[in-house]
C-alpha positions as CSV (number, residue, x, y, z in Angstrom):
1,X,24.3,-26.6,-52.3
2,X,20.6,-27.3,-52.4
3,X,18.4,-26.8,-49.4
4,X,15.3,-28.7,-48.7
5,X,12.6,-26.1,-48.3
6,X,10.7,-28.1,-45.7
7,X,14.0,-28.5,-43.7
8,X,14.7,-24.8,-43.9
9,X,11.2,-24.1,-42.6
10,X,11.7,-26.5,-39.7
11,X,15.0,-24.9,-38.8
12,X,13.3,-21.5,-38.3
13,X,10.8,-23.0,-35.8
14,X,11.6,-22.7,-32.1
15,X,12.8,-25.9,-30.6
16,X,10.7,-27.5,-27.9
17,X,12.7,-27.9,-24.7
18,X,10.3,-30.4,-23.4
19,X,7.0,-32.0,-24.1
20,X,3.8,-32.1,-22.1
21,X,2.9,-35.5,-20.7
22,X,0.5,-37.4,-22.9
23,X,-3.0,-36.1,-22.4
24,X,-1.8,-33.0,-20.4
25,X,-3.4,-29.7,-21.2
26,X,-2.2,-26.2,-20.7
27,X,-4.6,-25.9,-17.7
28,X,-3.0,-29.1,-16.2
29,X,0.5,-27.5,-16.6
30,X,-0.7,-24.2,-14.9
31,X,-2.3,-26.1,-12.0
32,X,0.9,-28.3,-11.6
33,X,3.1,-25.1,-11.5
34,X,0.8,-23.3,-9.0
35,X,0.6,-26.4,-6.7
36,X,4.4,-26.8,-6.9
37,X,4.9,-23.2,-5.8
38,X,2.2,-23.5,-3.0
39,X,4.2,-26.5,-1.8
40,X,7.3,-24.4,-1.7
41,X,5.6,-21.7,0.3
42,X,4.2,-24.2,2.8
43,X,7.8,-25.6,3.2
44,X,9.1,-22.1,3.7
45,X,6.5,-21.3,6.3
46,X,7.5,-24.5,8.3
47,X,11.2,-23.7,7.9
48,X,11.1,-20.2,9.4
49,X,12.9,-20.0,12.7
50,X,14.3,-17.3,15.1
51,X,16.7,-16.1,12.4
52,X,13.7,-14.3,10.8
53,X,13.1,-12.4,14.0
54,X,16.8,-11.6,14.1
55,X,16.6,-10.1,10.6
56,X,13.6,-8.0,11.6
57,X,15.6,-6.8,14.7
58,X,18.5,-5.8,12.4
59,X,16.3,-4.0,10.0
60,X,14.4,-2.2,12.7
61,X,17.6,-1.0,14.3
62,X,19.1,0.3,11.0
63,X,19.7,4.1,10.9
64,X,20.0,4.2,7.2
65,X,18.4,2.1,4.5
66,X,18.0,-1.5,3.6
67,X,20.1,-2.1,0.4
68,X,18.7,-5.0,-1.5
69,X,20.9,-6.6,-4.1
70,X,20.9,-9.7,-6.4
71,X,21.5,-10.8,-10.0
72,X,19.1,-12.2,-12.6
73,X,15.8,-13.3,-11.4
74,X,17.0,-12.6,-7.8
75,X,17.7,-9.0,-9.0
76,X,14.2,-8.6,-10.4
77,X,12.7,-10.0,-7.1
78,X,15.0,-7.7,-5.2
79,X,13.7,-4.6,-6.9
80,X,10.2,-5.6,-5.9
81,X,11.3,-6.3,-2.3
82,X,13.0,-2.9,-2.1
83,X,9.8,-1.2,-3.5
84,X,7.6,-2.9,-1.0
85,X,9.9,-2.0,1.9
86,X,10.0,1.6,0.8
87,X,6.2,1.9,0.4
88,X,5.6,0.4,3.8
89,X,7.7,2.8,5.9
90,X,11.2,1.2,5.7
91,X,13.7,3.2,3.5
92,X,15.1,0.8,1.0
93,X,17.0,0.9,-2.3
94,X,18.0,-1.7,-4.9
95,X,21.7,-1.7,-5.9
96,X,22.7,-3.9,-8.8
97,X,25.9,-5.8,-7.8
98,X,27.6,-5.3,-11.1
99,X,26.9,-1.6,-11.0
100,X,28.1,-1.6,-7.5
101,X,31.5,-2.9,-8.6
102,X,31.8,0.1,-11.0
103,X,31.1,2.9,-8.5
104,X,27.7,2.3,-7.0
105,X,29.2,0.9,-3.8
106,X,29.2,4.6,-2.9
107,X,25.5,4.3,-2.5
108,X,25.9,2.0,0.4
109,X,26.5,3.8,3.8
110,X,27.8,2.5,7.1
111,X,24.4,3.0,8.6
112,X,22.7,0.7,6.1
113,X,22.1,-3.0,6.2
114,X,22.5,-5.2,3.1
115,X,19.9,-7.8,2.1
116,X,21.5,-10.1,-0.5
117,X,19.5,-12.6,-2.6
118,X,21.0,-15.7,-4.3
119,X,19.4,-19.1,-4.4
120,X,22.7,-20.9,-4.8
121,X,24.6,-18.5,-2.6
122,X,27.5,-18.7,-5.1
123,X,26.7,-15.7,-7.3
124,X,30.1,-14.4,-8.2
125,X,28.8,-10.9,-8.9
126,X,28.0,-10.4,-5.3
127,X,31.6,-10.8,-4.2
128,X,32.4,-7.1,-4.2
129,X,29.4,-6.2,-2.1
130,X,30.1,-8.9,0.4
131,X,33.7,-7.8,0.7
132,X,32.5,-4.2,1.1
133,X,30.1,-5.2,3.9
134,X,32.9,-6.9,5.8
135,X,35.4,-4.0,5.2
136,X,33.0,-1.4,6.6
137,X,31.2,-3.7,9.1
138,X,27.8,-3.3,7.4
139,X,25.3,-5.9,8.5
140,X,24.7,-8.5,5.8
141,X,21.4,-10.6,5.6
142,X,21.3,-13.3,3.1
143,X,18.3,-15.0,1.5
144,X,19.7,-18.2,0.0
145,X,19.0,-21.8,-0.5
146,X,22.7,-22.7,-0.1
147,X,23.2,-23.4,3.6
148,X,27.0,-23.8,3.2
149,X,27.5,-21.4,0.4
150,X,29.9,-18.6,0.2
151,X,27.1,-16.0,0.8
152,X,25.8,-17.9,3.8
153,X,29.2,-18.1,5.4
154,X,29.7,-14.3,4.9
155,X,26.3,-13.2,6.2
156,X,25.5,-12.2,9.8
157,X,22.0,-13.6,9.4
158,X,20.9,-16.3,7.0
159,X,17.3,-16.7,5.9
160,X,17.5,-20.2,4.4
161,X,15.1,-21.2,1.6
162,X,14.1,-24.9,1.9
163,X,15.3,-27.3,-0.6
164,X,12.2,-27.9,-2.9
165,X,11.9,-28.6,-6.6
166,X,11.4,-25.8,-9.1
167,X,8.1,-25.7,-10.9
168,X,10.1,-25.8,-14.1
169,X,10.1,-29.5,-15.4
170,X,13.8,-29.3,-16.1
171,X,14.5,-27.8,-12.7
172,X,16.4,-24.9,-14.3
173,X,14.2,-21.8,-14.5
174,X,13.9,-20.0,-11.1
175,X,10.3,-20.4,-10.4
176,X,9.5,-21.8,-6.9
177,X,12.7,-20.4,-5.5
178,X,11.9,-17.0,-6.9
179,X,8.3,-17.2,-5.4
180,X,9.7,-18.1,-2.0
181,X,12.3,-15.3,-2.1
182,X,9.6,-12.7,-3.0
183,X,7.3,-14.0,-0.3
184,X,10.0,-13.9,2.3
185,X,10.7,-10.3,1.3
186,X,6.9,-9.5,1.7
187,X,7.0,-11.2,5.1
188,X,10.0,-9.1,6.2
189,X,8.3,-5.9,5.0
190,X,5.0,-6.5,6.8
191,X,6.7,-7.6,10.0
192,X,8.6,-4.3,10.0
193,X,5.4,-2.4,9.2
194,X,3.7,-4.0,12.2
195,X,6.8,-3.4,14.5
196,X,6.7,0.3,13.6
197,X,3.0,0.7,13.9
198,X,2.8,1.9,10.3
199,X,-0.8,3.1,9.8
200,X,-3.0,3.7,6.8
201,X,-2.5,7.4,7.2
202,X,1.3,6.8,7.0
203,X,0.6,4.5,4.0
204,X,-1.2,7.4,2.2
205,X,1.9,9.6,2.4
206,X,3.7,7.2,0.1
207,X,0.7,6.5,-2.1
208,X,-0.9,9.9,-2.9
209,X,-1.8,9.0,-6.4
210,X,-4.2,6.6,-8.1
211,X,-7.1,4.7,-6.7
212,X,-5.2,3.7,-3.5
213,X,-4.5,7.3,-2.6
214,X,-8.1,8.2,-3.2
215,X,-9.3,5.4,-0.9
216,X,-7.1,6.6,1.9
217,X,-8.2,10.3,1.8
218,X,-9.5,11.4,5.2
219,X,-12.5,13.8,5.6
220,X,-10.1,16.5,7.0
221,X,-8.2,16.4,3.7
222,X,-11.2,17.6,1.6
223,X,-13.6,19.3,4.0
224,X,-14.5,23.0,4.1
225,X,-13.1,24.5,7.4
226,X,-13.7,27.6,9.5
227,X,-15.6,30.5,7.9
228,X,-16.8,28.2,5.0
229,X,-19.1,26.3,7.3
230,X,-22.8,27.4,7.0
231,X,-23.9,28.0,10.6
232,X,-26.6,30.0,12.4
233,X,-27.9,30.3,16.0
234,X,-31.2,28.7,17.0
235,X,-33.0,32.0,17.8
236,X,-32.1,33.5,14.3
237,X,-35.0,34.3,12.0
238,X,-35.3,32.0,8.9
239,X,-34.5,35.1,6.7
240,X,-31.0,34.9,8.2
241,X,-30.7,31.2,7.6
242,X,-31.7,31.5,4.0
243,X,-29.1,34.3,3.5
244,X,-26.4,32.0,4.9
245,X,-27.5,29.1,2.8
246,X,-27.5,31.3,-0.3
247,X,-24.0,32.8,0.5
248,X,-22.4,29.4,1.3
249,X,-24.1,27.6,-1.7
250,X,-24.2,24.3,0.1
251,X,-28.0,23.9,0.2
252,X,-28.1,23.6,4.0
253,X,-27.2,25.4,7.2
254,X,-26.2,24.0,10.6
255,X,-27.7,25.3,13.8
256,X,-25.4,25.6,16.9
257,X,-26.4,26.2,20.6
258,X,-24.7,29.0,22.7
259,X,-21.8,26.5,23.5
260,X,-21.1,26.0,19.8
261,X,-22.5,22.5,19.7
262,X,-24.4,21.3,16.6
263,X,-28.1,20.8,17.5
264,X,-29.9,20.8,14.1
265,X,-29.8,21.4,10.4
266,X,-32.0,23.0,7.8
267,X,-31.9,21.8,4.2
268,X,-33.4,22.9,0.9
269,X,-36.0,20.1,1.5
270,X,-37.0,21.7,4.8
271,X,-37.5,25.0,3.1
272,X,-39.9,23.4,0.6
273,X,-41.8,21.6,3.3
274,X,-42.3,24.7,5.3
275,X,-42.9,27.1,2.4
276,X,-45.5,29.7,3.2
277,X,-46.2,33.3,3.8
278,X,-45.0,33.0,7.4
279,X,-41.7,31.2,6.7
280,X,-39.5,34.2,7.0
281,X,-41.1,35.2,10.3
282,X,-40.4,31.8,11.9
283,X,-37.2,31.1,13.9
284,X,-34.6,28.6,12.9
285,X,-35.5,26.3,15.8
286,X,-39.1,25.9,14.5
287,X,-37.9,24.7,11.1
288,X,-34.7,22.8,11.8
289,X,-34.6,19.0,12.3
290,X,-32.6,17.6,15.1
291,X,-29.9,14.9,15.2
292,X,-28.3,15.7,11.8
293,X,-25.9,13.1,10.3
294,X,-22.3,14.0,11.1
295,X,-18.8,12.5,10.8
296,X,-15.4,12.9,12.4
297,X,-12.5,14.6,10.6
298,X,-10.4,11.4,10.9
299,X,-12.9,9.2,9.1
300,X,-12.1,8.1,5.6
301,X,-13.7,10.1,2.8
302,X,-14.9,6.9,1.2
303,X,-16.8,6.1,4.4
304,X,-18.3,9.6,4.4
305,X,-19.5,9.1,0.9
306,X,-20.9,5.7,1.7
307,X,-22.9,7.2,4.7
308,X,-24.3,10.0,2.5
309,X,-25.4,7.4,-0.1
310,X,-27.0,5.1,2.5
311,X,-29.2,7.8,4.0
312,X,-29.8,9.8,0.8
313,X,-28.2,13.1,1.8
314,X,-25.7,15.2,0.0
315,X,-23.6,16.7,2.9
316,X,-22.3,16.1,6.4
317,X,-21.1,18.4,9.2
318,X,-17.7,17.4,10.6
319,X,-17.6,17.6,14.4
320,X,-14.9,17.5,17.0
321,X,-15.0,15.4,20.2
322,X,-17.2,18.1,21.8
323,X,-19.8,18.0,19.0
324,X,-18.7,21.3,17.7
325,X,-18.5,21.8,13.9
326,X,-15.0,22.0,12.5
327,X,-15.8,21.4,8.9
328,X,-18.4,20.7,6.2
329,X,-18.3,18.0,3.6
330,X,-20.4,17.9,0.4
331,X,-20.8,14.9,-1.8
332,X,-19.3,16.9,-4.6
333,X,-16.1,17.4,-2.6
334,X,-15.7,13.6,-2.6
335,X,-16.4,13.2,-6.3
336,X,-14.0,16.0,-7.1
337,X,-11.3,14.2,-5.1
338,X,-11.9,11.0,-7.0
339,X,-13.5,9.2,-4.1
340,X,-16.2,6.8,-5.4
């Protein structure tokens, strides 16, 4: 049997499932897809009703975790939703429904709530998890586009996706529906975050690494406390101040009144400006400059670094509410912590 070389070569090429409209460019396709998904999200925003608040209530009341489940693209979206929930203060875990049927149902406890994702609502792989939720009276929340589907009928709360066209020209690949599902998951996570009063400090507990963790560092996390703070009294001689500056190696010293409040600071620059034979005989009060730049321990380290850059200084005293020093922060401390 002889094979036409050109026919064989053509057989190896991927088959086109569809053609672009005449004159359509790749940018045209991209914009069409984005607009289709934006339309889907606008429809979703309009379709939301009191059932969303009911879902937030159920997730807020849960004593265990939110178990997110789904198959295919819904499964991929479900993993992201579970990760977003967990990182914003709501314990969550993704459980694959097929694995659940082979032992992972044991990961789901009676104190949990199940969030099941299926655009059609007829995903057969979800059957065992649905049955499990009924058997042990575990609340089931469904995100689905099938209002009369098996999943919707089994769920205690249904978050219904509006009926809109997929961005895929054949209407087959989950595109707009996947975007709506992911966005609804984000909305649920942020609503729970705001209900619980989840703060940036809480957020940092779950994001200690990388740029995000560095941005959320507080001054108190990297400041020098207690005995490390360079301090002298206002009536001390300059010889004492220089000894403290040398011992602490910060290039400055703070001056506190008898009540412990910071009233001034002496820097290396002040020493140079007052350099003379009488310097060591002068008191700290004569050399210090008043109203030093300070910061609170609760401030973000990145804000402290920004302040130092703006006023061209290299350090800040950290004060409590009574203006007493509780810490000392040098620019190098910020840089070592990765704050920039």
